[in-house]
PASEBA-1860 file (N, C-alpha, C; in nm, 3 decimals):
! residues 65
1> MSIVQDDA> -3.105/0.493/-2.294/-3.104/0.660/-2.301/-3.122/0.652/-2.111 ~ -3.063/0.783/-2.089/-3.076/0.797/-1.925/-3.114/0.977/-1.901 ~ -3.164/0.995/-1.773/-3.177/1.122/-1.775/-3.117/1.074/-1.598 ~ -3.011/1.231/-1.582/-2.948/1.261/-1.477/-3.000/1.406/-1.435 ~ -3.021/1.373/-1.299/-3.081/1.528/-1.192/-2.933/1.530/-1.155 ~ -2.838/1.645/-1.090/-2.785/1.711/-1.006/-2.782/1.788/-0.963 ~ -2.630/1.849/-0.867/-2.693/2.004/-0.876/-2.666/2.097/-0.963 ~ -2.616/2.088/-1.060/-2.627/2.204/-1.159/-2.786/2.182/-1.272
9> GIAIEVED> -2.796/2.093/-1.304/-2.891/2.097/-1.353/-2.940/1.926/-1.417 ~ -3.005/1.917/-1.544/-3.028/1.737/-1.570/-2.929/1.749/-1.703 ~ -2.895/1.628/-1.719/-2.842/1.571/-1.855/-2.887/1.470/-1.840 ~ -2.924/1.459/-2.043/-2.990/1.342/-2.053/-2.885/1.294/-2.188 ~ -2.858/1.162/-2.233/-2.791/1.087/-2.283/-2.805/0.989/-2.390 ~ -2.874/1.027/-2.486/-2.866/0.883/-2.586/-2.794/0.810/-2.674 ~ -2.763/0.705/-2.703/-2.713/0.646/-2.796/-2.732/0.544/-2.864 ~ -2.714/0.520/-2.991/-2.788/0.423/-3.114/-2.683/0.356/-3.149
17> DGRGGAEP> -2.676/0.240/-3.198/-2.600/0.146/-3.270/-2.604/0.168/-3.406 ~ -2.610/0.325/-3.469/-2.551/0.308/-3.587/-2.402/0.312/-3.650 ~ -2.389/0.378/-3.717/-2.246/0.361/-3.800/-2.150/0.443/-3.771 ~ -2.185/0.559/-3.704/-2.106/0.671/-3.633/-2.107/0.776/-3.777 ~ -1.996/0.872/-3.692/-1.993/0.983/-3.801/-2.084/1.081/-3.815 ~ -2.179/1.104/-3.671/-2.257/1.208/-3.689/-2.212/1.300/-3.637 ~ -2.224/1.440/-3.707/-2.164/1.582/-3.602/-2.255/1.758/-3.662 ~ -2.262/1.790/-3.523/-2.364/1.894/-3.619/-2.305/1.984/-3.729
25> RDGGGLAG> -2.396/2.034/-3.831/-2.397/2.077/-3.917/-2.445/2.195/-3.965 ~ -2.405/2.282/-4.003/-2.496/2.411/-4.016/-2.630/2.368/-4.107 ~ -2.784/2.436/-4.038/-2.895/2.418/-4.142/-2.957/2.234/-4.071 ~ -2.861/2.138/-4.013/-2.892/2.023/-3.952/-2.937/1.983/-3.887 ~ -3.019/1.887/-3.829/-3.080/1.902/-3.721/-3.031/1.879/-3.580 ~ -2.893/1.810/-3.529/-2.859/1.848/-3.467/-2.756/2.000/-3.389 ~ -2.764/2.079/-3.487/-2.703/2.238/-3.543/-2.841/2.262/-3.462 ~ -2.968/2.220/-3.486/-3.044/2.297/-3.436/-3.131/2.282/-3.298
33> LRRRLAVF> -3.043/2.138/-3.244/-3.112/2.130/-3.113/-2.972/2.198/-3.038 ~ -2.847/2.189/-3.036/-2.780/2.275/-2.982/-2.809/2.421/-3.033 ~ -2.843/2.472/-3.092/-2.882/2.599/-3.056/-3.028/2.633/-3.001 ~ -3.093/2.556/-2.946/-3.190/2.570/-2.908/-3.165/2.548/-2.779 ~ -3.087/2.453/-2.708/-3.020/2.451/-2.570/-2.950/2.580/-2.515 ~ -2.869/2.614/-2.635/-2.821/2.759/-2.561/-2.906/2.829/-2.533 ~ -2.978/2.828/-2.545/-3.095/2.960/-2.534/-3.115/2.939/-2.387 ~ -3.121/2.824/-2.343/-3.136/2.799/-2.191/-2.985/2.751/-2.159
41> DGSLEITS> -2.887/2.803/-2.199/-2.754/2.791/-2.149/-2.736/2.668/-2.112 ~ -2.790/2.596/-2.205/-2.753/2.425/-2.234/-2.660/2.407/-2.324 ~ -2.679/2.257/-2.313/-2.493/2.226/-2.428/-2.505/2.086/-2.490 ~ -2.449/2.054/-2.582/-2.518/1.931/-2.691/-2.344/1.871/-2.703 ~ -2.328/1.762/-2.657/-2.207/1.689/-2.693/-2.244/1.597/-2.820 ~ -2.170/1.572/-2.845/-2.158/1.444/-2.978/-2.035/1.376/-2.954 ~ -2.047/1.248/-2.968/-1.965/1.169/-2.988/-1.990/1.017/-3.049 ~ -1.929/1.012/-3.138/-1.934/0.946/-3.279/-1.832/0.951/-3.374
49> PPGGPTRA> -1.771/0.788/-3.312/-1.614/0.761/-3.407/-1.675/0.667/-3.509 ~ -1.602/0.626/-3.602/-1.604/0.607/-3.686/-1.679/0.431/-3.680 ~ -1.787/0.395/-3.708/-1.814/0.252/-3.701/-1.949/0.258/-3.502 ~ -1.904/0.343/-3.534/-2.063/0.391/-3.375/-2.018/0.303/-3.251 ~ -2.045/0.316/-3.153/-2.191/0.405/-3.135/-2.189/0.557/-3.173 ~ -2.322/0.655/-3.180/-2.298/0.754/-3.167/-2.368/0.782/-3.002 ~ -2.329/0.890/-2.951/-2.383/0.909/-2.823/-2.388/1.086/-2.815 ~ -2.494/1.111/-2.775/-2.549/1.248/-2.752/-2.547/1.274/-2.662
57> TMAVPCAS> -2.538/1.364/-2.569/-2.540/1.445/-2.416/-2.591/1.596/-2.422 ~ -2.705/1.602/-2.388/-2.790/1.740/-2.387/-2.767/1.783/-2.214 ~ -2.726/1.893/-2.180/-2.716/1.936/-2.029/-2.788/2.062/-2.056 ~ -2.894/2.107/-1.922/-2.944/2.211/-1.885/-2.971/2.201/-1.755 ~ -2.893/2.370/-1.752/-2.882/2.399/-1.635/-3.010/2.400/-1.544 ~ -3.040/2.370/-1.374/-3.191/2.464/-1.351/-3.114/2.478/-1.194 ~ -3.178/2.613/-1.250/-3.124/2.687/-1.061/-3.237/2.607/-0.922 ~ -3.363/2.581/-0.953/-3.433/2.545/-0.892/-3.407/2.410/-0.816
65> L> -3.293/2.321/-0.869/-3.307/2.239/-0.834/-3.247/2.168/-0.659
END
């Protein structure tokens, strides 16, 4: 896991050692996380190739930085 602050905001990256294939699906946890981040103009990017690893990058802008 890493947390990075830059001029635009904060980015959090999480990676697992699973089998891959994760994707946001309606009603699923990743879609819910994406929806919650969007309220703050944030984003969720998922990279999850077959065989893994899955990497989720969440970014939230922050004007006070």
